[in-house]
C-alpha positions as semicolon CSV with decimal commas, in nm:
position;residue;x (nm);y (nm);z (nm)
1;M;34,107;9,016;3,678
2;S;33,925;8,703;3,790
3;A;33,852;8,590;4,144
4;Q;34,149;8,500;4,356
5;P;34,255;8,135;4,359
6;G;34,267;7,942;4,685
7;W;34,628;7,993;4,785
8;I;34,835;7,731;4,965
9;E;34,977;7,860;5,292
10;L;35,334;7,828;5,416
11;S;35,224;7,607;5,705
12;E;35,050;7,372;5,459
13;V;35,366;7,335;5,248
14;I;35,567;7,252;5,559
15;A;35,304;6,997;5,670
16;L;35,300;6,836;5,325
17;N;35,678;6,801;5,328
18;R;35,673;6,660;5,681
19;A;35,414;6,401;5,576
20;A;35,606;6,309;5,259
21;V;35,933;6,243;5,439
22;A;35,757;6,058;5,722
23;I;35,657;5,791;5,472
24;T;36,025;5,720;5,401
25;E;36,126;5,775;5,765
26;E;36,359;6,055;5,662
27;K;36,428;6,345;5,895
28;H;36,215;6,654;5,831
29;L;36,429;6,966;5,831
30;L;36,340;7,313;5,708
31;T;36,672;7,484;5,639
32;N;36,563;7,812;5,487
33;P;36,219;7,943;5,584
34;V;36,280;8,275;5,406
35;T;36,330;8,117;5,063
36;L;36,036;7,887;5,126
37;E;35,809;8,180;5,206
38;S;35,930;8,358;4,893
39;A;35,853;8,051;4,684
40;V;35,504;8,015;4,831
41;M;35,434;8,383;4,759
42;S;35,565;8,366;4,401
43;P;35,236;8,275;4,229
44;R;35,049;8,533;4,437
45;N;35,289;8,801;4,318
46;L;35,239;8,688;3,959
47;F;34,863;8,709;4,007
48;H;34,861;9,051;4,173
49;Y;35,140;9,234;3,991
50;E;35,134;9,075;3,645
51;N;34,761;9,000;3,630
52;E;34,818;8,632;3,555
53;D;34,501;8,437;3,632
54;D;34,565;8,108;3,452
55;I;34,558;7,849;3,731
56;G;34,795;7,623;3,537
57;V;35,054;7,898;3,503
58;L;35,020;7,988;3,871
59;G;35,056;7,623;3,973
60;C;35,366;7,581;3,758
61;R;35,512;7,897;3,908
62;L;35,463;7,750;4,255
63;I;35,623;7,417;4,162
64;V;35,925;7,581;4,000
65;A;35,969;7,827;4,287
66;L;35,950;7,549;4,547
67;S;36,202;7,336;4,362
68;R;36,445;7,626;4,327
69;A;36,412;7,727;4,691
70;H;36,588;7,414;4,824
71;A;36,431;7,498;5,161
72;F;36,418;7,142;5,294
73;I;36,679;6,873;5,354
């Protein structure tokens, strides 16, 4: 197994969403922190339990998990 990637933290995802909606003056609202945390942890689980170390695969896993989480309004 290769060295661990630099993982994005839950607080960073929330800050990125807050910044993105601020541009459009939309209201920032986190509706489901549990599903968001699960989505953020998804690539880490793939790395640790399925030995996936391809950064592209891990990044795609994060994107898909975040989009499926529907954690923000």
